C-alpha positions as CSV (number, residue, x, y, z in Angstrom):
1,X,228.2,74.7,230.7
2,X,225.5,72.3,230.0
3,X,227.7,69.1,230.6
4,X,229.4,70.6,233.3
5,X,226.1,71.3,235.2
6,X,226.6,75.5,235.2
7,X,223.8,77.9,235.0
8,X,226.0,80.7,232.7
9,X,224.6,82.1,229.7
10,X,225.9,80.6,226.2
11,X,227.0,84.2,225.2
12,X,229.6,84.0,227.8
13,X,232.8,83.4,226.1
14,X,235.2,84.1,228.8
15,X,236.5,81.3,231.2
16,X,235.9,81.7,235.1
17,X,237.1,80.1,237.9
18,X,233.7,78.3,238.5
19,X,234.2,76.8,234.7
20,X,237.8,75.4,235.6
21,X,237.0,74.0,238.9
22,X,233.7,72.3,237.2
23,X,235.9,70.9,234.8
24,X,238.5,69.4,237.1
25,X,235.5,68.0,239.0
26,X,234.0,66.4,236.1
27,X,237.1,64.9,234.9
28,X,238.1,63.3,238.3
29,X,234.8,61.9,238.7
30,X,235.0,60.4,235.0
31,X,238.3,59.0,235.6
32,X,237.2,57.6,238.9
33,X,234.5,56.0,237.3
34,X,232.7,55.4,240.6
35,X,229.7,58.0,240.1
36,X,227.4,57.9,237.2
37,X,225.6,61.3,237.9
38,X,226.1,64.2,240.1
39,X,224.5,67.3,241.4
40,X,224.5,70.5,239.2
41,X,222.4,73.3,238.2
42,X,220.3,73.7,234.7
43,X,217.7,76.2,234.1
44,X,218.4,78.0,237.8
45,X,217.3,74.7,239.6
46,X,219.2,71.5,240.7
47,X,219.6,68.6,238.4
48,X,221.4,65.4,238.2
49,X,223.9,65.8,235.6
50,X,225.1,62.2,233.9
51,X,228.8,61.5,233.5
52,X,229.6,59.9,230.2
53,X,232.3,59.7,227.6
54,X,231.8,61.5,224.3
55,X,232.2,59.6,221.1
56,X,235.1,61.9,220.2
57,X,237.0,60.0,223.2
58,X,236.3,56.5,222.2
59,X,239.2,54.9,220.6
60,X,236.7,52.9,218.1
61,X,236.1,56.3,216.4
62,X,239.9,56.7,215.6
63,X,241.6,56.1,212.7
64,X,245.3,54.3,212.0
65,X,247.2,55.9,209.1
66,X,248.7,52.9,206.9
67,X,252.4,53.2,206.1
68,X,251.7,54.2,202.5
69,X,249.7,57.2,203.5
70,X,252.4,58.4,205.6
71,X,255.0,58.1,203.0
72,X,252.8,59.9,200.6
73,X,252.4,62.8,202.8
74,X,256.2,62.8,203.5
75,X,256.9,62.7,199.7
76,X,254.4,65.3,199.0
77,X,255.8,67.6,201.6
78,X,259.6,67.1,200.3
79,X,258.5,67.4,196.4
80,X,256.8,71.0,197.2
81,X,259.9,72.0,199.0
82,X,262.1,71.0,196.1
83,X,259.7,72.7,193.7
84,X,260.1,75.8,195.6
85,X,263.8,75.7,195.8
86,X,264.0,74.6,191.9
87,X,261.7,78.0,191.2
88,X,263.9,80.0,193.4
89,X,267.0,78.9,192.0
90,X,265.5,79.5,188.2
91,X,264.8,83.1,188.8
92,X,268.3,83.5,190.1
93,X,270.6,81.7,187.9
94,X,271.8,82.7,184.2
95,X,269.5,81.3,181.7
96,X,272.1,79.9,179.3
97,X,273.8,78.3,182.1
98,X,270.8,76.6,183.6
99,X,270.9,72.8,183.5
100,X,268.8,70.1,185.6
101,X,271.3,69.3,187.6
102,X,272.2,72.9,188.8
103,X,268.5,73.5,189.8
104,X,268.4,70.4,191.8
């Protein structure tokens, strides 16, 4: 509410039409880049609200995953699935007939 220039209590947890309209207006102004401020309401009074991107929106704060990390995640997922399948097969097959080849 503070960023959008709305004067609503912070305890309000339901989106209103005003919230949606203010969000769209803010995003349109931010995308156009022609304005640096706009008029909103703070503390029951008119105030100038500054248009600025957050640090979370900045691509400089993003991290690119290395190929090794992506492969590691895929291998970890595959091994966990295989472990689950092997455990399940161990409970259903005859104990004397179990070999590693039949489990995998």
